[in-house]
N, C-alpha and C positions, 0 to 999 in steps of 0.2 A: 598718469604722463602720458601724453602722447607719443606713440611711435612714429616716427616721420617714413614719408616713403622715402626720400630722400635724405642725405646727411653732407653739408657740404663744409670740408674741412679747408679754411685759407692759412697761409705761414703769412705768422706776422711778427716772426721772430722773437713772441715774447718768451721773457725768461723766467726762472721760477721766483727770482725776487719780484716780481711786476713790471721788471723795465722792458720797454719795446726797442730795442737795437739790435740792426743787423742788416743784414741784405735784402729781404723780403721788406721787412718792413720800410727800409731806404727808397726801396721801389715800389713803393705805394700799397702793400700789406693791406693797411686800414681803408685805404680809398678802396680796395676790392671786398673787404666784407661790407662796407657801408651800401659799396652798390647792388651786391646779391642782397642785402638788408632790403634794399628799396623798390629793388624788383621784385621780388618774394610778395610784398605787400601790395603793390601795383596789381601783380598779378592772382591776388587772391590764393594765396598757395603759403598762407601761414598754419602750423599745423600738418601739413605735410610739407615740408623742408623746412630744415633746421639748416644755421650758418655758424660755425664755430671756428673762435683763432687758435690758431696752435703756436708752438714752438717749432723749432728745425725740424726738417723731415731730412737734413743733410745732404742734398743736391743742390745747393746756393746757385750752383752756377747755373740751372736753369731754374729759378727763381723769379718772381713770385711763383710759388706752388699750389694749384689748388686739388683737391682729392674728392672725389663725387663719391659715397657709400649709398646701397650696398655694392654700387659697380664696379669699385674698385680700378674708377679713371683718373688716370693722372695726369692735369694740366700745369705744364711748363710757358715760363717768359709771359706771361696773364695779366694784361693791366686793367683797370676799371672799363673801358672800353670795350675788354671782350666778354663780360657780361651777360650782354644783354645776348648775345650769339649762344654763350653756354644755356642760359636758358632757354632761348627756343630751341635748338635743337637738342640737347641733352635734357636738361629737365623736362620740358614738356616734349620733345620730342623723340625722345627715345633712345640717340645716337649721337656716340661721342661726337663732338667736334674737330675732326680729325689733325685741322692745321696746329693748335697747339698741344696735343695730347701726346706723352711723353711715355 
């Protein structure tokens, strides 16, 4: 198994029973995962950057939530339109995107 340089976790409100329902799901969490997967592929970062969907982080009022490890940077109120900026500034640029950081 390859260890990624960055691992991006996106809340999609996944439930243990496999259902996806909840705040982040209703606000486009799945679209955010898809946008990250597309950006990673386009930038040829597969193997270096992984994306995983998650269940609730417990701060729904700030969702959708995106967390980047190993940096431990948390982003709130993320939309699919923000993904390119996160990739540009944080994943490739090395600096947190301050306007979304929580």
